[in-house]
N, C-alpha and C positions, 0 to 999 in steps of 0.2 A: 634605488631603495634596496636595502638588504633583504634577501629572500626570507620569507616566513616559513619556518620548518614545521611540518605537521606529520602526525601519524593518523592514518585514515582507518576508522573502524566501520565495517559494513559487510553485508552478505548478499542480498538479492540484487536483481537488475536495477531497481529504482535508484540505487546509489552510484551506478556505474558512470553516468555522465559527469557526476561531480568529481569522482576520482580521476577520470580522463582529463577534466578541466584543470585540476590542480597539477597533474603530471605534465601537461603540455604548456603550462603557464610559466613565464619567466619571473613571476612574483613569488612562487612557492617552491618548496623543496619537499617532496614526499619521501620521508625517511623510511617508512615501513607501512605495511597493511596488517590489520588484525581482522580475521574473519572466522566464521564458524568452521568446525571440522567437516571434511568431505562426507557426503551423505549418500546412501544407496538410492539409485534412480533407475527408472525404466524397468522393462520386463526382466532383465537379467540382474537387477538390483546391484549394478556396478557402482562402486564408490565414485562420486562425481564432485569435482571442486565447485565452489561458488563462482558466480560471474566475477566477483571482485578478485578472488584468488587467480582466476585465469588471466585477467588483465595484468595483475601484478607480476606473475611469473613470465608472461610474454614480454614484459618491459623491464625485467631485472630488478623489481622492487622486493625487498625482504618481506617475507610473509610469516606471521604467527597465527597458529590455529589452536587456541586453548579450548578445552572442553568446558572449563569454567575459569575465567581469568582471575577471579578472586582467590582461587585455590592453587594458583600456579606461580610460586615465587620466582622461578627461573625466568619466566616471561616478564614478570613485573620488573625484575632487575634489569633485564635486557632493554626494556622500554625506558627505564630510568637513565641508562647509559647513553641512550640516543639524545637526551636533553632537548626534546622538542619544544617549540614555542606553544603549539596547540595540539590537542587531540580533537579530531572531528569525527563525530559519530552520526551514522545515517542508516537506520534499520539494521543495526549490528546483531541484535537478538540475544544479548546477555546484559545483565545488570552489573555495572561497574562499582567496585568498592571505593571508599574514600581514599584508600591508599593509592589506587590507580588514578582517581580524579586529581590527586595532589601532584602528580608527576609533571604536567606541562608547566612551562614558565608562566603562561598567562591563564588560560582556561581550557576546559573541555567544552566544546560547542556541539550541540545536537541540532540536527535538522528534523523537525517534526511536521508531518503532513496534515496539519489542521491549524485553525486559528485558536491557539490555546487562550483561555483554559477549556475551551470546548473540545471534546473528544480526546482526552488523554487516554493512552493505552495502545492496544495492538492493531486495531483495524479501523482507523479513523476515516480512510477514504471510502471503504465500503459502507460504514455506518452513516456517513453524511448523505450518500445517495439513497440508501434504504429509507432513511427518514425524510426524504423529499426536500432536503436543503437545496437552496438555489445559489449558495455561496459557501466556499471553504477557502483553503489557502495553505501556504507553507509558512513556517516561522523558524527562526533560530533562537536558541535558548542556552543559558548556562546550565550544564548538567549538574543536578544534585542527586542525593540518595533516594528521594521520593520519586513517584511515578510522574514524569513529565511536569514537574511542579516548579522548575527553576525559573529564574528571572528571564524575561523576554528581551531579546536584542533587536530583532527586526521581524516584520511581517509583510507578506505579499499575498493579497486576496486573489482568489480564482473563482470565476463564475462557473456554476454547474448548469448546463443547458438541459432542457427537459428529456432529451433522449441520450445524453452522455452516459456511457457505461464506465465501470471501475477501471478497466484497462486503459481507456482513453484518458481518464483523470490521472491515473498513475503516470502516464507519459507526460502530461502537462506538468505535473509536480516534479518529475525527474528533470525535465528540460529547464524549468525556472529555478531549480535549486542551486546550481553552480554559482550563478551571479550573486544570489542572496548570501551564500556562504562566504564568497570572496569579500563582499562588502562588509560582512560581519567581522571577519578576522582582521581585516585592515583597520576597521573602525575601533575594535577593541584594543589593538596594539597601539594605535595612534591616539587613543583616548577621546575620539569623536563620537563614540556611542556609549550611552549610559544605560545599561540594562534596567528594565522596569519590572517590579514584582508583579506577579499575576494577581488579578483580582479574584476573589473567591466566588463572586457572583457569576453564574453561568457555567460553573464547573460541571462537566459530565464525562462519562467514560465510554470508550469504544472497546468493549470487551471482545476477546477473540471469538470469531464466528464459529458456531457449532453446526454440524451437518443438518441436524433436525430443523434449524432455523431456515434452511434453504428450501424446505418443502413448501409448495404452494398450497395455501388454504383458500379455496375459491369463495368462501363467504366474506372474505375481505373485499375492499373496493378494487376496481380495475386499476386505478392509479397506484394504490398501495402495492399491488402485485407487480405492476410495471416497474416500480421503484426497486422492488426486490430483485427482479430479473436483471436489471442493469447494474444493481449494486453488487451482485455476486457473479457477474458474467464470467464464466469459465474459471472462476476461483472462489468456490468450487462449482457454482452453477445452480440456478433454481431448477426445481424438478417437480413432476407429479407422477403418479403411477397410473398406468393404463394397461389393463389385462395382465396385471402382475409384472409389468415391465416398467423400468424407470425411463421417463421421457424428460430429458433436460430441455429447458426453454432458453433460447439464446436471444431472441428478439421479439418484442411485442409492441402493440400500439393500443392505448386505452381509447375507447370510444364512448362518449357520453350519450348513450342511448340505452333505453330499457326495453327489452323484448321479453315476451313470455317464454318461460322455460324453467327447468329445474337448475338451481345453482350448481355450477360445475359441469353442466352439459354442453355439448357442441351444438349450437343452435343455428349456425350458418356456415356454409362452405363457399369459398369463392377463389378466384385466382390470386387474390391478395393474401389469403390465409384462412385460418379457422377461427371463428368467433365463439367465445366461451362466455356463458352467463356467470357473472360474479355477484357478490352481495350488493354491489352498487355499480352499474354500468356493464359494458361489454369489453372484454379483452381479446384483441386479435392476436393470435399466435402467428408469427411470420417465419421464424426459423427455429428448428428444434434439432435435437440429437437423440434419437431413440437408442435404447440400450443395445449395445453390440453393433451399432451402425455409425456412419459418419454424419456430419452436419448436413441438413437438407432444409429446403423450404417446407413449411408446414403443409402446404397444399399437396406436395408430392407424397409426404407421409400419409396424408388423408386418402389420397388416391390408392396407395398401397393397401390400406385397411379395407377398401371396398372390393379388392380383387379376389 
């Protein structure tokens, strides 16, 4: 089979396994990578390349880094000259113009980490967990000008277990994406896949998370707070304030038990953690990260408070 030529558009870690898969496959030819410009990172705010750029440079793949690809005709012309079969986009971070979408011989295929039309937008993985969903998935779609509204090529459901956090779900999505993308590109080229229009029923949006959404409100139920904690685990992390310090919460366990006490108060300390009274049920804090300190078990943080 003649190799399928692609240009890969992506920026964060979640797309790295897919790029690696295409690069190492004898079925595909990665002509170039398009990724976001280097960004300041760390205490020194040193300009740091994206994971996608790092891999591309290490393996001699041509790299384009437009500030806004729609406004950079030189890059658009260079992509046209590559004459790719497909563009593949996976968490690239910029909206493509119709001029760019028209370049590939076949289509621009996007990998989206939800079962569209549910959770169109920026943070579908986090929103699914925060909302207590028990299933999500990945899907491939034909990229159109609207927000995640193109025709669906293939879907792959993923179960969300009760204690799964967003980092774990990111990893599952990243691991299952290469095969789905490969099947989609081959199917589109060979005509064995007929993309289906998204139904409008069930459309909802996964808006970008705001920091204030990550603050814990103890009047909510223990299960709701537990879902928030695992939904924003380390990115950016659920938190509450104690003695004017921010305490990030990394691991919790909801307990269906109602004990006397004021909502938001620590009502029980044990070797398992700190039990907090919520609007419905008890939430056990297992791991926390106090402001200015590293991660620790909640029981150790509590012991420090009593010294």
